[in-house]
N, CA, C and O atoms as a Tripos MOL2 file, in Angstrom:
@<TRIPOS>MOLECULE
protein
  296   295    74     0     0
PROTEIN
NO_CHARGES

@<TRIPOS>ATOM
      1 N         124.7570  104.7600  104.7550 N.3       1 THR1
      2 CA        125.6360  103.7400  103.8880 C.3       1 THR1
      3 C         124.7940  102.4750  103.2330 C.2       1 THR1
      4 O         123.7030  102.1670  103.7130 O.2       1 THR1
      5 N         125.2280  101.9270  102.3710 N.am      2 SER2
      6 CA        124.5840  100.7800  102.3050 C.3       2 SER2
      7 C         124.5790   99.6020  103.3820 C.2       2 SER2
      8 O         123.5900   98.8860  103.5360 O.2       2 SER2
      9 N         125.6840   99.4620  104.0680 N.am      3 THR3
     10 CA        125.8960   98.4930  104.9240 C.3       3 THR3
     11 C         125.1390   98.7090  105.8440 C.2       3 THR3
     12 O         124.3910   97.8550  106.3210 O.2       3 THR3
     13 N         125.2500  100.2540  106.3450 N.am      4 HIS4
     14 CA        124.0350  100.6170  107.2860 C.3       4 HIS4
     15 C         122.7130   99.8450  107.0540 C.2       4 HIS4
     16 O         122.2240   99.0130  107.8180 O.2       4 HIS4
     17 N         122.1260  100.3470  105.6400 N.am      5 LEU5
     18 CA        120.6650   99.9150  105.1810 C.3       5 LEU5
     19 C         120.5420   98.4540  105.5060 C.2       5 LEU5
     20 O         119.6650   97.9990  106.2390 O.2       5 LEU5
     21 N         121.5230   97.7150  104.8850 N.am      6 THR6
     22 CA        121.1030   96.2280  104.9180 C.3       6 THR6
     23 C         121.1250   95.9850  106.5010 C.2       6 THR6
     24 O         120.3040   95.3110  107.1250 O.2       6 THR6
     25 N         121.9110   96.4710  106.8750 N.am      7 ARG7
     26 CA        122.1770   96.0500  109.0070 C.3       7 ARG7
     27 C         120.5780   96.3600  109.2260 C.2       7 ARG7
     28 O         119.7040   95.5010  109.3390 O.2       7 ARG7
     29 N         120.4210   97.5800  109.2570 N.am      8 THR8
     30 CA        119.3780   98.5930  109.4470 C.3       8 THR8
     31 C         117.7400   97.1740  109.5240 C.2       8 THR8
     32 O         116.9670   96.7770  110.3960 O.2       8 THR8
     33 N         118.0290   96.8390  107.7160 N.am      9 CYS9
     34 CA        116.8670   95.8650  107.2760 C.3       9 CYS9
     35 C         116.5900   94.7910  107.9300 C.2       9 CYS9
     36 O         115.4840   94.4980  108.3820 O.2       9 CYS9
     37 N         118.0970   93.8350  108.0470 N.am     10 ASN10
     38 CA        118.0390   92.7720  108.4700 C.3      10 ASN10
     39 C         117.5800   92.7110  110.1420 C.2      10 ASN10
     40 O         116.8900   91.7410  110.4540 O.2      10 ASN10
     41 N         117.9240   93.6800  111.2030 N.am     11 GLN11
     42 CA        117.4950   93.7820  112.1920 C.3      11 GLN11
     43 C         116.2160   94.0050  112.4040 C.2      11 GLN11
     44 O         115.6970   93.3860  113.3330 O.2      11 GLN11
     45 N         115.3850   94.9440  111.5970 N.am     12 THR12
     46 CA        114.0930   95.2720  112.1790 C.3      12 THR12
     47 C         113.1540   94.2650  111.2050 C.2      12 THR12
     48 O         112.1070   93.8400  111.6930 O.2      12 THR12
     49 N         113.4560   93.9500  110.0770 N.am     13 CYS13
     50 CA        112.6840   93.2030  109.2850 C.3      13 CYS13
     51 C         113.3550   91.5580  109.3790 C.2      13 CYS13
     52 O         112.7270   90.5120  109.2140 O.2      13 CYS13
     53 N         114.4090   91.6710  109.6060 N.am     14 GLY14
     54 CA        114.9800   90.0670  109.3850 C.3      14 GLY14
     55 C         114.9620   89.8570  107.6730 C.2      14 GLY14
     56 O         113.9640   89.1910  107.3970 O.2      14 GLY14
     57 N         115.4930   90.0970  106.8340 N.am     15 ARG15
     58 CA        115.2870   90.7900  105.6090 C.3      15 ARG15
     59 C         115.9700   91.6710  104.9080 C.2      15 ARG15
     60 O         115.7920   92.8440  105.2370 O.2      15 ARG15
     61 N         117.0370   91.3650  103.6370 N.am     16 SER16
     62 CA        117.5700   92.3810  102.9270 C.3      16 SER16
     63 C         116.8930   93.4190  102.6600 C.2      16 SER16
     64 O         115.7270   93.6470  102.9810 O.2      16 SER16
     65 N         117.8050   94.2450  101.9060 N.am     17 ALA17
     66 CA        117.2270   95.8900  101.6160 C.3      17 ALA17
     67 C         117.2920   95.5160  100.5630 C.2      17 ALA17
     68 O         116.4710   96.2830  100.0590 O.2      17 ALA17
     69 N         117.6840   94.8130   99.6340 N.am     18 SER18
     70 CA        117.3850   94.1950   98.0130 C.3      18 SER18
     71 C         115.9000   93.2670   98.2770 C.2      18 SER18
     72 O         114.9830   93.5100   97.4930 O.2      18 SER18
     73 N         115.7380   92.5570   99.0130 N.am     19 ASP19
     74 CA        114.4700   91.3620   99.1570 C.3      19 ASP19
     75 C         113.3450   92.3690   99.6680 C.2      19 ASP19
     76 O         112.2370   91.8660   99.4780 O.2      19 ASP19
     77 N         113.2880   93.3820  100.1400 N.am     20 LEU20
     78 CA        112.2680   94.5010  100.5970 C.3      20 LEU20
     79 C         112.2620   95.1870   99.2470 C.2      20 LEU20
     80 O         111.1200   95.0470   98.8100 O.2      20 LEU20
     81 N         112.9110   95.7820   98.4840 N.am     21 LEU21
     82 CA        113.2100   96.4600   97.4280 C.3      21 LEU21
     83 C         112.4040   95.2920   96.1750 C.2      21 LEU21
     84 O         111.6910   95.7300   95.2720 O.2      21 LEU21
     85 N         112.5640   94.4800   96.2760 N.am     22 ALA22
     86 CA        112.2370   93.5430   94.7780 C.3      22 ALA22
     87 C         111.0080   93.4930   95.1780 C.2      22 ALA22
     88 O         110.2250   93.9900   94.3680 O.2      22 ALA22
     89 N         110.3930   92.9440   96.4330 N.am     23 GLU23
     90 CA        109.1140   92.4950   96.8270 C.3      23 GLU23
     91 C         108.4530   93.5440   96.4150 C.2      23 GLU23
     92 O         107.6040   93.2730   95.5660 O.2      23 GLU23
     93 N         108.5700   95.1080   96.8340 N.am     24 ARG24
     94 CA        108.2670   96.6560   96.5330 C.3      24 ARG24
     95 C         107.5880   96.0480   94.8940 C.2      24 ARG24
     96 O         106.4700   95.7180   94.4990 O.2      24 ARG24
     97 N         108.6930   96.1190   94.4040 N.am     25 LYS25
     98 CA        108.6000   95.9110   92.6340 C.3      25 LYS25
     99 C         107.8300   95.1790   92.3780 C.2      25 LYS25
    100 O         107.1910   95.3860   91.3470 O.2      25 LYS25
    101 N         107.5430   94.0390   93.1510 N.am     26 ILE26
    102 CA        107.2070   93.0380   92.4620 C.3      26 ILE26
    103 C         105.2020   93.8730   92.5510 C.2      26 ILE26
    104 O         104.3130   94.2030   91.7660 O.2      26 ILE26
    105 N         105.4340   93.8420   93.8800 N.am     27 GLY27
    106 CA        103.9430   94.4240   94.4640 C.3      27 GLY27
    107 C         103.5290   95.5110   93.6330 C.2      27 GLY27
    108 O         102.3180   95.5820   93.4220 O.2      27 GLY27
    109 N         104.3660   96.4840   93.0490 N.am     28 GLU28
    110 CA        103.9040   97.4750   91.8950 C.3      28 GLU28
    111 C         103.4820   96.8210   90.6300 C.2      28 GLU28
    112 O         102.4670   97.2540   90.0850 O.2      28 GLU28
    113 N         104.1530   95.8030   90.0780 N.am     29 ALA29
    114 CA        104.1810   94.8990   88.8220 C.3      29 ALA29
    115 C         102.7140   94.6140   88.7020 C.2      29 ALA29
    116 O         102.0020   94.8180   87.7180 O.2      29 ALA29
    117 N         102.2980   93.9850   90.1490 N.am     30 ARG30
    118 CA        100.9530   93.2350   89.9320 C.3      30 ARG30
    119 C          99.5350   94.2560   90.0590 C.2      30 ARG30
    120 O          98.3320   94.0800   89.8680 O.2      30 ARG30
    121 N         100.3260   95.3120   90.4540 N.am     31 ARG31
    122 CA         99.2680   96.2880   90.9430 C.3      31 ARG31
    123 C          98.8940   96.6050   89.1190 C.2      31 ARG31
    124 O          97.7870   96.3970   88.6240 O.2      31 ARG31
    125 N         100.0580   97.1170   88.3840 N.am     32 LEU32
    126 CA        100.1300   97.4840   87.3500 C.3      32 LEU32
    127 C          99.2190   96.4540   86.1400 C.2      32 LEU32
    128 O          98.3400   96.8060   85.3530 O.2      32 LEU32
    129 N          99.7090   95.3560   86.3230 N.am     33 LEU33
    130 CA         99.2160   94.0870   85.5960 C.3      33 LEU33
    131 C          97.7050   94.0160   85.5380 C.2      33 LEU33
    132 O          96.9710   93.7270   84.5940 O.2      33 LEU33
    133 N          97.3890   94.3990   86.9570 N.am     34 ALA34
    134 CA         95.6850   94.1260   86.9430 C.3      34 ALA34
    135 C          94.6230   95.2240   87.0910 C.2      34 ALA34
    136 O          93.4390   95.0500   87.3810 O.2      34 ALA34
    137 N          95.3360   96.5510   86.8070 N.am     35 ASP35
    138 CA         94.5110   97.7790   86.9710 C.3      35 ASP35
    139 C          95.1450   98.6000   85.9990 C.2      35 ASP35
    140 O          95.0960   99.7820   86.3410 O.2      35 ASP35
    141 N          95.8460   98.3750   84.6820 N.am     36 THR36
    142 CA         96.4030   99.0610   83.4170 C.3      36 THR36
    143 C          96.3690   98.0240   82.6000 C.2      36 THR36
    144 O          96.5730   96.8600   82.9440 O.2      36 THR36
    145 N          96.0220   98.5340   81.1140 N.am     37 ARG37
    146 CA         96.5400   97.8300   79.9690 C.3      37 ARG37
    147 C          97.8940   98.0990   79.2040 C.2      37 ARG37
    148 O          98.0760   98.1480   77.9870 O.2      37 ARG37
    149 N          98.8470   98.2720   80.2950 N.am     38 ALA38
    150 CA         99.9710   98.9310   79.8440 C.3      38 ALA38
    151 C         100.5600   97.7750   79.2230 C.2      38 ALA38
    152 O         100.0980   96.6470   79.3910 O.2      38 ALA38
    153 N         101.6720   98.0480   78.4370 N.am     39 PRO39
    154 CA        102.2480   96.4600   77.6230 C.3      39 PRO39
    155 C         103.2610   96.2290   78.7830 C.2      39 PRO39
    156 O         103.7840   97.2020   79.3280 O.2      39 PRO39
    157 N         103.5820   94.7910   79.2190 N.am     40 ILE40
    158 CA        104.3730   94.3640   79.8920 C.3      40 ILE40
    159 C         106.0300   94.7940   79.8990 C.2      40 ILE40
    160 O         106.7620   94.6010   80.8690 O.2      40 ILE40
    161 N         106.4690   95.4240   78.5980 N.am     41 LYS41
    162 CA        107.7180   96.0300   77.8300 C.3      41 LYS41
    163 C         107.4280   97.6580   79.0430 C.2      41 LYS41
    164 O         108.3440   98.0700   79.7550 O.2      41 LYS41
    165 N         106.8800   97.9190   79.0320 N.am     42 GLU42
    166 CA        106.3850   99.3240   79.0960 C.3      42 GLU42
    167 C         106.3200   98.9410   81.2280 C.2      42 GLU42
    168 O         106.6560   99.9630   81.8260 O.2      42 GLU42
    169 N         106.0750   98.1020   81.9170 N.am     43 ILE43
    170 CA        105.8820   98.0760   83.0740 C.3      43 ILE43
    171 C         107.1160   97.6000   83.0430 C.2      43 ILE43
    172 O         107.7140   98.2440   83.9050 O.2      43 ILE43
    173 N         107.9220   96.7710   82.5040 N.am     44 ALA44
    174 CA        109.4230   96.3330   83.2790 C.3      44 ALA44
    175 C         110.2390   97.4530   83.2560 C.2      44 ALA44
    176 O         111.0630   97.5080   84.1690 O.2      44 ALA44
    177 N         110.2240   98.6660   82.1820 N.am     45 ALA45
    178 CA        110.7720   99.6510   82.1350 C.3      45 ALA45
    179 C         110.4450  100.8870   82.9000 C.2      45 ALA45
    180 O         111.1790  101.8750   82.8600 O.2      45 ALA45
    181 N         109.2730  100.8320   83.6440 N.am     46 ALA46
    182 CA        109.4020  101.9030   84.6700 C.3      46 ALA46
    183 C         109.3320  101.0370   85.8510 C.2      46 ALA46
    184 O         108.6630  101.4080   86.8150 O.2      46 ALA46
    185 N         109.7700  100.2540   85.8630 N.am     47 LEU47
    186 CA        109.7110   99.8290   87.0720 C.3      47 LEU47
    187 C         111.5090   98.9850   87.4690 C.2      47 LEU47
    188 O         111.9270   98.1840   88.3050 O.2      47 LEU47
    189 N         112.1640   99.8510   86.1700 N.am     48 GLY48
    190 CA        113.7390   99.5930   86.3900 C.3      48 GLY48
    191 C         114.3690   98.4610   86.2990 C.2      48 GLY48
    192 O         115.3660   98.0720   86.9080 O.2      48 GLY48
    193 N         113.5340   97.7930   85.2560 N.am     49 TYR49
    194 CA        114.1480   96.1280   84.7780 C.3      49 TYR49
    195 C         115.0530   96.4520   83.5030 C.2      49 TYR49
    196 O         114.6670   97.2460   82.6450 O.2      49 TYR49
    197 N         116.1700   95.8490   83.4350 N.am     50 ALA50
    198 CA        116.8400   96.0620   82.4090 C.3      50 ALA50
    199 C         116.4200   95.5690   81.1210 C.2      50 ALA50
    200 O         117.0010   96.0360   80.1410 O.2      50 ALA50
    201 N         115.4300   94.6310   80.9310 N.am     51 SER51
    202 CA        114.5120   94.1970   80.1920 C.3      51 SER51
    203 C         113.2600   93.6730   80.2090 C.2      51 SER51
    204 O         112.8350   93.6050   81.3620 O.2      51 SER51
    205 N         112.3920   93.2180   79.2710 N.am     52 PRO52
    206 CA        110.8610   92.8230   79.7800 C.3      52 PRO52
    207 C         111.3490   91.3980   80.2820 C.2      52 PRO52
    208 O         110.8390   91.0080   81.3330 O.2      52 PRO52
    209 N         112.3540   90.5040   79.6040 N.am     53 ALA53
    210 CA        112.4890   89.1380   79.8070 C.3      53 ALA53
    211 C         113.1640   89.1970   81.4360 C.2      53 ALA53
    212 O         112.6790   88.5570   82.3690 O.2      53 ALA53
    213 N         114.1000   89.8930   81.5280 N.am     54 TYR54
    214 CA        114.5130   89.9350   83.1250 C.3      54 TYR54
    215 C         113.1730   89.8800   84.0820 C.2      54 TYR54
    216 O         112.8520   88.9800   84.8580 O.2      54 TYR54
    217 N         112.4950   91.1010   83.7970 N.am     55 PHE55
    218 CA        111.5150   91.3590   84.2790 C.3      55 PHE55
    219 C         110.1620   90.2340   84.7020 C.2      55 PHE55
    220 O         109.3120   90.3270   85.5870 O.2      55 PHE55
    221 N         110.4260   89.0370   83.5200 N.am     56 THR56
    222 CA        109.3210   88.2420   83.4920 C.3      56 THR56
    223 C         110.1420   86.9080   84.4670 C.2      56 THR56
    224 O         109.5040   85.9200   84.8310 O.2      56 THR56
    225 N         111.2680   87.0530   84.7090 N.am     57 ARG57
    226 CA        111.9320   85.7940   85.5050 C.3      57 ARG57
    227 C         112.1380   86.6890   86.9490 C.2      57 ARG57
    228 O         112.2420   86.1660   88.0580 O.2      57 ARG57
    229 N         112.1620   87.6970   86.7620 N.am     58 ALA58
    230 CA        112.0390   87.9730   88.4200 C.3      58 ALA58
    231 C         110.5860   87.9510   88.9750 C.2      58 ALA58
    232 O         110.3940   87.6240   90.1460 O.2      58 ALA58
    233 N         109.3910   88.3490   88.0160 N.am     59 PHE59
    234 CA        107.9780   88.4550   88.4450 C.3      59 PHE59
    235 C         107.4220   86.9940   88.7750 C.2      59 PHE59
    236 O         106.5180   86.7430   89.5710 O.2      59 PHE59
    237 N         108.4670   85.6690   87.6570 N.am     60 GLN60
    238 CA        107.7880   84.7640   87.7360 C.3      60 GLN60
    239 C         108.3860   83.9710   89.1940 C.2      60 GLN60
    240 O         107.5490   83.3430   89.8430 O.2      60 GLN60
    241 N         109.5880   83.9980   89.6150 N.am     61 SER61
    242 CA        110.4380   83.6260   90.6710 C.3      61 SER61
    243 C         109.5380   84.0720   92.0880 C.2      61 SER61
    244 O         109.3500   83.2100   92.9460 O.2      61 SER61
    245 N         109.1040   85.1920   92.2390 N.am     62 ARG62
    246 CA        108.4540   85.4810   93.0980 C.3      62 ARG62
    247 C         106.8590   85.1710   93.4370 C.2      62 ARG62
    248 O         106.4090   84.7780   94.5130 O.2      62 ARG62
    249 N         106.2180   85.4250   92.3600 N.am     63 THR63
    250 CA        104.7000   85.0330   92.2750 C.3      63 THR63
    251 C         104.6740   83.4220   91.7300 C.2      63 THR63
    252 O         103.7950   82.7140   92.2210 O.2      63 THR63
    253 N         105.4450   82.9110   90.9020 N.am     64 GLY64
    254 CA        105.0860   81.3260   90.5790 C.3      64 GLY64
    255 C         104.3150   81.4220   89.0410 C.2      64 GLY64
    256 O         104.0430   80.5160   88.2520 O.2      64 GLY64
    257 N         104.0970   82.7850   88.9590 N.am     65 THR65
    258 CA        103.6140   82.5840   87.2600 C.3      65 THR65
    259 C         103.9900   83.8180   86.2940 C.2      65 THR65
    260 O         104.5340   84.6880   86.9740 O.2      65 THR65
    261 N         103.9120   84.0990   85.2770 N.am     66 THR66
    262 CA        104.3450   84.9320   84.3920 C.3      66 THR66
    263 C         103.4720   86.2940   84.5430 C.2      66 THR66
    264 O         102.3460   86.3990   85.0290 O.2      66 THR66
    265 N         104.1040   87.0710   84.1210 N.am     67 PRO67
    266 CA        103.2440   88.5220   83.8450 C.3      67 PRO67
    267 C         101.7120   88.2320   83.2190 C.2      67 PRO67
    268 O         100.5700   88.4940   83.5950 O.2      67 PRO67
    269 N         102.3010   87.5570   82.0720 N.am     68 THR68
    270 CA        100.6290   87.5100   81.1520 C.3      68 THR68
    271 C          99.9200   86.8380   81.8330 C.2      68 THR68
    272 O          98.8020   87.3150   82.0260 O.2      68 THR68
    273 N         100.2540   85.3710   82.5330 N.am     69 ALA69
    274 CA         99.3900   84.4260   83.0380 C.3      69 ALA69
    275 C          98.8360   85.5340   84.0050 C.2      69 ALA69
    276 O          97.6780   85.9250   83.8590 O.2      69 ALA69
    277 N          99.4040   85.8930   84.6970 N.am     70 PHE70
    278 CA         98.9820   86.6450   86.1820 C.3      70 PHE70
    279 C          97.9080   87.5410   85.2620 C.2      70 PHE70
    280 O          96.7160   87.2910   85.4400 O.2      70 PHE70
    281 N          98.2710   88.5810   84.2800 N.am     71 ARG71
    282 CA         96.9290   89.5680   83.3740 C.3      71 ARG71
    283 C          95.9370   88.9120   83.0160 C.2      71 ARG71
    284 O          94.7860   89.3430   82.9360 O.2      71 ARG71
    285 N          96.3150   87.8090   82.7730 N.am     72 LYS72
    286 CA         94.7810   86.9490   82.0990 C.3      72 LYS72
    287 C          93.8670   86.0620   83.1970 C.2      72 LYS72
    288 O          92.6770   85.7880   83.0450 O.2      72 LYS72
    289 N          94.6460   85.7060   84.2570 N.am     73 ALA73
    290 CA         94.0200   85.4320   85.3090 C.3      73 ALA73
    291 C          93.4290   86.3580   86.5850 C.2      73 ALA73
    292 O          92.9550   85.8980   87.6240 O.2      73 ALA73
    293 N          93.5970   87.9490   86.1990 N.am     74 ASP74
    294 CA         92.6740   88.6140   86.4830 C.3      74 ASP74
    295 C          91.5980   88.6630   86.1110 C.2      74 ASP74
    296 O          90.8130   89.4790   86.5960 O.2      74 ASP74
@<TRIPOS>BOND
     1     1     2 1
     2     2     3 1
     3     3     4 2
     4     3     5 am
     5     5     6 1
     6     6     7 1
     7     7     8 2
     8     7     9 am
     9     9    10 1
    10    10    11 1
    11    11    12 2
    12    11    13 am
    13    13    14 1
    14    14    15 1
    15    15    16 2
    16    15    17 am
    17    17    18 1
    18    18    19 1
    19    19    20 2
    20    19    21 am
    21    21    22 1
    22    22    23 1
    23    23    24 2
    24    23    25 am
    25    25    26 1
    26    26    27 1
    27    27    28 2
    28    27    29 am
    29    29    30 1
    30    30    31 1
    31    31    32 2
    32    31    33 am
    33    33    34 1
    34    34    35 1
    35    35    36 2
    36    35    37 am
    37    37    38 1
    38    38    39 1
    39    39    40 2
    40    39    41 am
    41    41    42 1
    42    42    43 1
    43    43    44 2
    44    43    45 am
    45    45    46 1
    46    46    47 1
    47    47    48 2
    48    47    49 am
    49    49    50 1
    50    50    51 1
    51    51    52 2
    52    51    53 am
    53    53    54 1
    54    54    55 1
    55    55    56 2
    56    55    57 am
    57    57    58 1
    58    58    59 1
    59    59    60 2
    60    59    61 am
    61    61    62 1
    62    62    63 1
    63    63    64 2
    64    63    65 am
    65    65    66 1
    66    66    67 1
    67    67    68 2
    68    67    69 am
    69    69    70 1
    70    70    71 1
    71    71    72 2
    72    71    73 am
    73    73    74 1
    74    74    75 1
    75    75    76 2
    76    75    77 am
    77    77    78 1
    78    78    79 1
    79    79    80 2
    80    79    81 am
    81    81    82 1
    82    82    83 1
    83    83    84 2
    84    83    85 am
    85    85    86 1
    86    86    87 1
    87    87    88 2
    88    87    89 am
    89    89    90 1
    90    90    91 1
    91    91    92 2
    92    91    93 am
    93    93    94 1
    94    94    95 1
    95    95    96 2
    96    95    97 am
    97    97    98 1
    98    98    99 1
    99    99   100 2
   100    99   101 am
   101   101   102 1
   102   102   103 1
   103   103   104 2
   104   103   105 am
   105   105   106 1
   106   106   107 1
   107   107   108 2
   108   107   109 am
   109   109   110 1
   110   110   111 1
   111   111   112 2
   112   111   113 am
   113   113   114 1
   114   114   115 1
   115   115   116 2
   116   115   117 am
   117   117   118 1
   118   118   119 1
   119   119   120 2
   120   119   121 am
   121   121   122 1
   122   122   123 1
   123   123   124 2
   124   123   125 am
   125   125   126 1
   126   126   127 1
   127   127   128 2
   128   127   129 am
   129   129   130 1
   130   130   131 1
   131   131   132 2
   132   131   133 am
   133   133   134 1
   134   134   135 1
   135   135   136 2
   136   135   137 am
   137   137   138 1
   138   138   139 1
   139   139   140 2
   140   139   141 am
   141   141   142 1
   142   142   143 1
   143   143   144 2
   144   143   145 am
   145   145   146 1
   146   146   147 1
   147   147   148 2
   148   147   149 am
   149   149   150 1
   150   150   151 1
   151   151   152 2
   152   151   153 am
   153   153   154 1
   154   154   155 1
   155   155   156 2
   156   155   157 am
   157   157   158 1
   158   158   159 1
   159   159   160 2
   160   159   161 am
   161   161   162 1
   162   162   163 1
   163   163   164 2
   164   163   165 am
   165   165   166 1
   166   166   167 1
   167   167   168 2
   168   167   169 am
   169   169   170 1
   170   170   171 1
   171   171   172 2
   172   171   173 am
   173   173   174 1
   174   174   175 1
   175   175   176 2
   176   175   177 am
   177   177   178 1
   178   178   179 1
   179   179   180 2
   180   179   181 am
   181   181   182 1
   182   182   183 1
   183   183   184 2
   184   183   185 am
   185   185   186 1
   186   186   187 1
   187   187   188 2
   188   187   189 am
   189   189   190 1
   190   190   191 1
   191   191   192 2
   192   191   193 am
   193   193   194 1
   194   194   195 1
   195   195   196 2
   196   195   197 am
   197   197   198 1
   198   198   199 1
   199   199   200 2
   200   199   201 am
   201   201   202 1
   202   202   203 1
   203   203   204 2
   204   203   205 am
   205   205   206 1
   206   206   207 1
   207   207   208 2
   208   207   209 am
   209   209   210 1
   210   210   211 1
   211   211   212 2
   212   211   213 am
   213   213   214 1
   214   214   215 1
   215   215   216 2
   216   215   217 am
   217   217   218 1
   218   218   219 1
   219   219   220 2
   220   219   221 am
   221   221   222 1
   222   222   223 1
   223   223   224 2
   224   223   225 am
   225   225   226 1
   226   226   227 1
   227   227   228 2
   228   227   229 am
   229   229   230 1
   230   230   231 1
   231   231   232 2
   232   231   233 am
   233   233   234 1
   234   234   235 1
   235   235   236 2
   236   235   237 am
   237   237   238 1
   238   238   239 1
   239   239   240 2
   240   239   241 am
   241   241   242 1
   242   242   243 1
   243   243   244 2
   244   243   245 am
   245   245   246 1
   246   246   247 1
   247   247   248 2
   248   247   249 am
   249   249   250 1
   250   250   251 1
   251   251   252 2
   252   251   253 am
   253   253   254 1
   254   254   255 1
   255   255   256 2
   256   255   257 am
   257   257   258 1
   258   258   259 1
   259   259   260 2
   260   259   261 am
   261   261   262 1
   262   262   263 1
   263   263   264 2
   264   263   265 am
   265   265   266 1
   266   266   267 1
   267   267   268 2
   268   267   269 am
   269   269   270 1
   270   270   271 1
   271   271   272 2
   272   271   273 am
   273   273   274 1
   274   274   275 1
   275   275   276 2
   276   275   277 am
   277   277   278 1
   278   278   279 1
   279   279   280 2
   280   279   281 am
   281   281   282 1
   282   282   283 1
   283   283   284 2
   284   283   285 am
   285   285   286 1
   286   286   287 1
   287   287   288 2
   288   287   289 am
   289   289   290 1
   290   290   291 1
   291   291   292 2
   292   291   293 am
   293   293   294 1
   294   294   295 1
   295   295   296 2
@<TRIPOS>SUBSTRUCTURE
     1 THR1         2 RESIDUE 1 A THR
     2 SER2         6 RESIDUE 1 A SER
     3 THR3        10 RESIDUE 1 A THR
     4 HIS4        14 RESIDUE 1 A HIS
     5 LEU5        18 RESIDUE 1 A LEU
     6 THR6        22 RESIDUE 1 A THR
     7 ARG7        26 RESIDUE 1 A ARG
     8 THR8        30 RESIDUE 1 A THR
     9 CYS9        34 RESIDUE 1 A CYS
    10 ASN10       38 RESIDUE 1 A ASN
    11 GLN11       42 RESIDUE 1 A GLN
    12 THR12       46 RESIDUE 1 A THR
    13 CYS13       50 RESIDUE 1 A CYS
    14 GLY14       54 RESIDUE 1 A GLY
    15 ARG15       58 RESIDUE 1 A ARG
    16 SER16       62 RESIDUE 1 A SER
    17 ALA17       66 RESIDUE 1 A ALA
    18 SER18       70 RESIDUE 1 A SER
    19 ASP19       74 RESIDUE 1 A ASP
    20 LEU20       78 RESIDUE 1 A LEU
    21 LEU21       82 RESIDUE 1 A LEU
    22 ALA22       86 RESIDUE 1 A ALA
    23 GLU23       90 RESIDUE 1 A GLU
    24 ARG24       94 RESIDUE 1 A ARG
    25 LYS25       98 RESIDUE 1 A LYS
    26 ILE26      102 RESIDUE 1 A ILE
    27 GLY27      106 RESIDUE 1 A GLY
    28 GLU28      110 RESIDUE 1 A GLU
    29 ALA29      114 RESIDUE 1 A ALA
    30 ARG30      118 RESIDUE 1 A ARG
    31 ARG31      122 RESIDUE 1 A ARG
    32 LEU32      126 RESIDUE 1 A LEU
    33 LEU33      130 RESIDUE 1 A LEU
    34 ALA34      134 RESIDUE 1 A ALA
    35 ASP35      138 RESIDUE 1 A ASP
    36 THR36      142 RESIDUE 1 A THR
    37 ARG37      146 RESIDUE 1 A ARG
    38 ALA38      150 RESIDUE 1 A ALA
    39 PRO39      154 RESIDUE 1 A PRO
    40 ILE40      158 RESIDUE 1 A ILE
    41 LYS41      162 RESIDUE 1 A LYS
    42 GLU42      166 RESIDUE 1 A GLU
    43 ILE43      170 RESIDUE 1 A ILE
    44 ALA44      174 RESIDUE 1 A ALA
    45 ALA45      178 RESIDUE 1 A ALA
    46 ALA46      182 RESIDUE 1 A ALA
    47 LEU47      186 RESIDUE 1 A LEU
    48 GLY48      190 RESIDUE 1 A GLY
    49 TYR49      194 RESIDUE 1 A TYR
    50 ALA50      198 RESIDUE 1 A ALA
    51 SER51      202 RESIDUE 1 A SER
    52 PRO52      206 RESIDUE 1 A PRO
    53 ALA53      210 RESIDUE 1 A ALA
    54 TYR54      214 RESIDUE 1 A TYR
    55 PHE55      218 RESIDUE 1 A PHE
    56 THR56      222 RESIDUE 1 A THR
    57 ARG57      226 RESIDUE 1 A ARG
    58 ALA58      230 RESIDUE 1 A ALA
    59 PHE59      234 RESIDUE 1 A PHE
    60 GLN60      238 RESIDUE 1 A GLN
    61 SER61      242 RESIDUE 1 A SER
    62 ARG62      246 RESIDUE 1 A ARG
    63 THR63      250 RESIDUE 1 A THR
    64 GLY64      254 RESIDUE 1 A GLY
    65 THR65      258 RESIDUE 1 A THR
    66 THR66      262 RESIDUE 1 A THR
    67 PRO67      266 RESIDUE 1 A PRO
    68 THR68      270 RESIDUE 1 A THR
    69 ALA69      274 RESIDUE 1 A ALA
    70 PHE70      278 RESIDUE 1 A PHE
    71 ARG71      282 RESIDUE 1 A ARG
    72 LYS72      286 RESIDUE 1 A LYS
    73 ALA73      290 RESIDUE 1 A ALA
    74 ASP74      294 RESIDUE 1 A ASP
């Protein structure tokens, strides 16, 4: 169940399952931005974000930079 997953993640990692998943998705986004020329819209969709704008907000809140700025800096 989701309750069991959340409890297990908190006990083993000290973080929620949703936090671990979000970190994993942002890590994959960083890889795709650095290693491909895929449009941000495609990356957002591939990672399950409802919109490119929501992806940008999530990416920026975790990394401190926008996907566009991250790609240009790489």
